[in-house]
matplotlib code that plots the C-alpha trace (Angstrom):
import matplotlib.pyplot as plt

x = [49.0, 51.9, 53.8, 56.5, 58.4, 61.3, 64.4, 62.2, 64.1, 65.5, 66.5, 68.8, 66.9, 69.1, 69.1, 69.0, 67.8, 66.1, 63.1, 62.5, 59.2, 58.8, 55.9, 54.5, 52.1, 52.7, 53.0, 54.4, 54.7, 51.2, 50.8, 51.6, 53.5, 53.1, 54.2, 51.6, 52.2, 50.6, 51.1, 50.1, 46.4, 46.2, 45.2, 47.2, 48.6, 50.1, 53.6, 55.3, 54.1, 55.1, 53.1, 53.8, 56.2, 58.5, 59.1, 56.2, 55.9, 54.0, 55.0, 53.2, 54.6, 56.0, 58.3, 59.0, 63.0, 63.8, 62.1, 62.9, 60.9, 61.9, 61.1, 63.4, 60.7, 63.1, 63.4, 59.8, 61.0, 60.1, 61.9, 62.0, 64.7, 64.4, 66.8, 67.1, 65.1, 62.5, 60.6, 57.4, 58.1, 57.7, 54.6, 53.9, 55.7, 52.9, 53.6, 51.5, 50.2, 47.7, 46.6, 46.1, 45.7, 48.0, 51.3, 51.1, 48.9, 48.9, 47.8, 47.7, 45.3, 44.3, 41.3, 43.2, 46.1, 43.8, 47.2, 49.0, 51.7, 52.8, 53.6, 57.0, 58.3, 60.1, 60.6, 63.1, 65.3, 66.1]
y = [-50.8, -52.1, -50.1, -51.5, -50.1, -50.8, -49.2, -49.2, -50.7, -49.8, -46.3, -44.5, -41.1, -38.8, -41.0, -40.6, -43.6, -43.5, -44.8, -45.8, -46.9, -48.1, -48.5, -49.9, -46.6, -45.3, -42.6, -42.1, -38.6, -38.0, -39.9, -37.6, -39.3, -39.1, -40.7, -41.6, -43.0, -45.3, -45.3, -47.9, -46.8, -44.1, -43.2, -43.4, -39.7, -38.0, -37.1, -35.6, -35.5, -34.6, -33.7, -35.5, -32.5, -33.6, -29.9, -29.0, -30.5, -30.7, -31.8, -32.3, -29.5, -32.7, -33.3, -29.8, -29.3, -32.8, -35.2, -34.6, -36.2, -36.7, -38.2, -40.1, -40.5, -42.1, -45.3, -44.3, -44.2, -42.2, -41.7, -40.4, -39.0, -39.2, -37.0, -36.1, -39.0, -38.6, -41.4, -40.3, -41.4, -44.7, -46.2, -48.1, -46.0, -46.1, -44.9, -43.8, -43.1, -40.8, -40.1, -36.7, -35.0, -31.8, -33.2, -30.3, -31.4, -31.6, -34.1, -34.4, -36.9, -40.4, -40.4, -38.6, -41.2, -44.5, -46.8, -48.0, -50.3, -52.6, -50.0, -50.7, -50.3, -47.7, -47.7, -45.1, -45.9, -43.0]
z = [38.2, 40.0, 42.9, 45.5, 47.2, 49.9, 51.3, 55.4, 57.7, 61.5, 61.6, 64.5, 65.6, 63.6, 60.9, 56.9, 55.2, 51.5, 50.5, 46.8, 45.4, 41.7, 39.4, 35.6, 35.8, 32.1, 30.5, 34.3, 33.9, 33.9, 37.7, 40.9, 43.3, 47.1, 49.7, 53.5, 56.3, 59.2, 62.6, 64.7, 65.3, 63.8, 60.0, 57.0, 56.6, 53.7, 53.9, 50.7, 47.1, 43.4, 40.6, 37.4, 35.9, 39.1, 40.6, 42.4, 45.6, 48.5, 52.3, 55.6, 58.4, 60.5, 57.5, 56.3, 55.7, 57.0, 54.6, 49.9, 47.2, 44.1, 40.9, 37.9, 35.2, 32.6, 35.5, 37.0, 40.7, 43.5, 45.4, 49.7, 51.2, 55.1, 57.1, 60.7, 61.6, 64.8, 67.0, 65.7, 62.3, 63.2, 60.9, 57.4, 54.4, 51.9, 47.8, 45.8, 42.4, 41.4, 37.1, 36.7, 33.0, 33.8, 34.5, 37.0, 39.3, 42.9, 44.7, 48.7, 50.5, 49.6, 48.5, 45.3, 45.1, 42.8, 42.7, 46.2, 47.2, 49.9, 52.6, 54.1, 57.9, 59.4, 63.5, 64.8, 68.1, 69.5]

ax = plt.figure().add_subplot(projection="3d")
ax.plot(x, y, z, "-o")
ax.set_aspect("equal")
plt.show()
Protein backbone atom coordinates (compact mmCIF):
# COMPACT_ATOMS: atom_id res chain seq x y z
CA UNK A 1 0.00 0.00 0.00
CA UNK A 2 1.35 3.39 -0.97
CA UNK A 3 0.33 6.85 0.15
CA UNK A 4 1.34 10.13 -1.46
CA UNK A 5 0.74 13.39 0.36
CA UNK A 6 0.88 16.85 -1.16
CA UNK A 7 -0.14 20.41 -0.44
CA UNK A 8 2.38 21.47 2.16
CA UNK A 9 4.62 24.51 2.03
CA UNK A 10 4.96 27.92 3.57
CA UNK A 11 1.79 29.55 4.84
CA UNK A 12 0.91 32.71 6.73
CA UNK A 13 -0.64 32.59 10.15
CA UNK A 14 -4.38 32.64 9.64
CA UNK A 15 -4.03 30.98 6.27
CA UNK A 16 -6.04 28.04 4.93
CA UNK A 17 -4.00 25.51 3.01
CA UNK A 18 -5.30 22.06 2.15
CA UNK A 19 -3.37 18.83 2.28
CA UNK A 20 -4.23 15.92 0.02
CA UNK A 21 -3.28 12.26 0.20
CA UNK A 22 -3.87 9.60 -2.41
CA UNK A 23 -3.53 5.93 -1.59
CA UNK A 24 -3.41 2.59 -3.35
CA UNK A 25 -5.15 0.89 -0.40
CA UNK A 26 -8.00 -1.37 -1.52
CA UNK A 27 -10.82 -1.77 -0.74
CA UNK A 28 -10.48 1.87 0.23
CA UNK A 29 -13.72 1.92 2.22
CA UNK A 30 -12.15 -0.57 4.66
CA UNK A 31 -9.27 1.71 5.48
CA UNK A 32 -9.57 4.33 8.15
CA UNK A 33 -7.48 7.36 7.19
CA UNK A 34 -5.63 9.68 9.48
CA UNK A 35 -3.38 12.70 9.57
CA UNK A 36 -0.55 13.01 12.04
CA UNK A 37 2.13 15.64 12.47
CA UNK A 38 5.61 15.80 13.87
CA UNK A 39 7.35 18.97 14.90
CA UNK A 40 11.17 19.07 15.26
CA UNK A 41 12.28 17.24 18.37
CA UNK A 42 8.79 16.02 19.18
CA UNK A 43 6.83 12.82 18.79
CA UNK A 44 4.38 12.16 16.00
CA UNK A 45 0.99 13.38 17.17
CA UNK A 46 -2.53 12.57 16.06
CA UNK A 47 -4.31 15.36 14.19
CA UNK A 48 -7.49 13.94 12.67
CA UNK A 49 -9.06 10.73 11.40
CA UNK A 50 -12.02 9.58 9.36
CA UNK A 51 -13.58 6.16 9.19
CA UNK A 52 -13.87 4.11 6.01
CA UNK A 53 -17.55 5.01 5.89
CA UNK A 54 -16.50 8.65 5.73
CA UNK A 55 -18.96 9.91 8.32
CA UNK A 56 -17.21 9.56 11.67
CA UNK A 57 -14.48 12.04 12.46
CA UNK A 58 -12.02 12.48 15.28
CA UNK A 59 -9.85 15.53 15.98
CA UNK A 60 -7.16 16.43 18.42
CA UNK A 61 -8.28 19.26 20.66
CA UNK A 62 -5.54 21.51 19.30
CA UNK A 63 -7.11 21.55 15.81
CA UNK A 64 -10.78 21.07 16.60
CA UNK A 65 -12.83 23.78 14.94
CA UNK A 66 -9.95 24.79 12.64
CA UNK A 67 -9.10 21.65 10.66
CA UNK A 68 -11.49 19.45 8.71
CA UNK A 69 -10.75 15.96 7.45
CA UNK A 70 -12.70 14.44 4.59
CA UNK A 71 -12.36 11.62 2.14
CA UNK A 72 -13.46 10.80 -1.38
CA UNK A 73 -13.87 7.05 -1.67
CA UNK A 74 -14.31 7.27 -5.43
CA UNK A 75 -10.88 8.89 -5.77
CA UNK A 76 -9.09 7.08 -2.93
CA UNK A 77 -8.09 10.38 -1.39
CA UNK A 78 -8.21 12.01 2.00
CA UNK A 79 -8.04 15.75 2.53
CA UNK A 80 -7.10 17.93 5.46
CA UNK A 81 -8.46 21.45 5.21
CA UNK A 82 -6.53 23.63 7.62
CA UNK A 83 -8.00 27.00 8.56
CA UNK A 84 -6.78 29.76 10.84
CA UNK A 85 -3.25 28.39 10.91
CA UNK A 86 -1.03 29.15 13.87
CA UNK A 87 2.77 29.06 14.10
CA UNK A 88 2.48 26.06 16.42
CA UNK A 89 0.92 24.11 13.54
CA UNK A 90 4.35 24.02 11.90
CA UNK A 91 5.30 20.38 11.42
CA UNK A 92 5.72 17.58 8.94
CA UNK A 93 2.27 16.21 8.24
CA UNK A 94 1.80 12.51 7.52
CA UNK A 95 -1.20 10.71 6.13
CA UNK A 96 -1.79 7.15 7.21
CA UNK A 97 -4.05 4.22 6.34
CA UNK A 98 -5.22 1.45 8.65
CA UNK A 99 -7.35 -1.53 7.68
CA UNK A 100 -10.58 -1.97 9.60
CA UNK A 101 -12.98 -4.89 9.33
CA UNK A 102 -15.84 -2.49 9.96
CA UNK A 103 -16.07 0.69 7.94
CA UNK A 104 -17.24 2.57 11.03
CA UNK A 105 -14.17 2.09 13.23
CA UNK A 106 -12.08 5.14 14.15
CA UNK A 107 -8.31 4.86 14.51
CA UNK A 108 -6.60 7.59 16.49
CA UNK A 109 -3.31 6.04 17.60
CA UNK A 110 -0.25 5.93 15.37
CA UNK A 111 0.34 2.29 16.23
CA UNK A 112 -3.08 1.41 14.76
CA UNK A 113 -1.97 2.58 11.31
CA UNK A 114 0.13 0.20 9.26
CA UNK A 115 0.74 2.33 6.19
CA UNK A 116 2.24 5.81 6.04
CA UNK A 117 2.95 8.47 3.48
CA UNK A 118 6.28 10.26 3.18
CA UNK A 119 5.17 13.43 4.94
CA UNK A 120 4.74 16.97 3.74
CA UNK A 121 6.18 20.02 5.49
CA UNK A 122 3.88 22.79 6.61
CA UNK A 123 5.61 25.92 7.89
CA UNK A 124 3.51 28.71 9.35
CA UNK A 125 4.99 32.16 9.57
CA UNK A 126 3.66 34.74 11.98
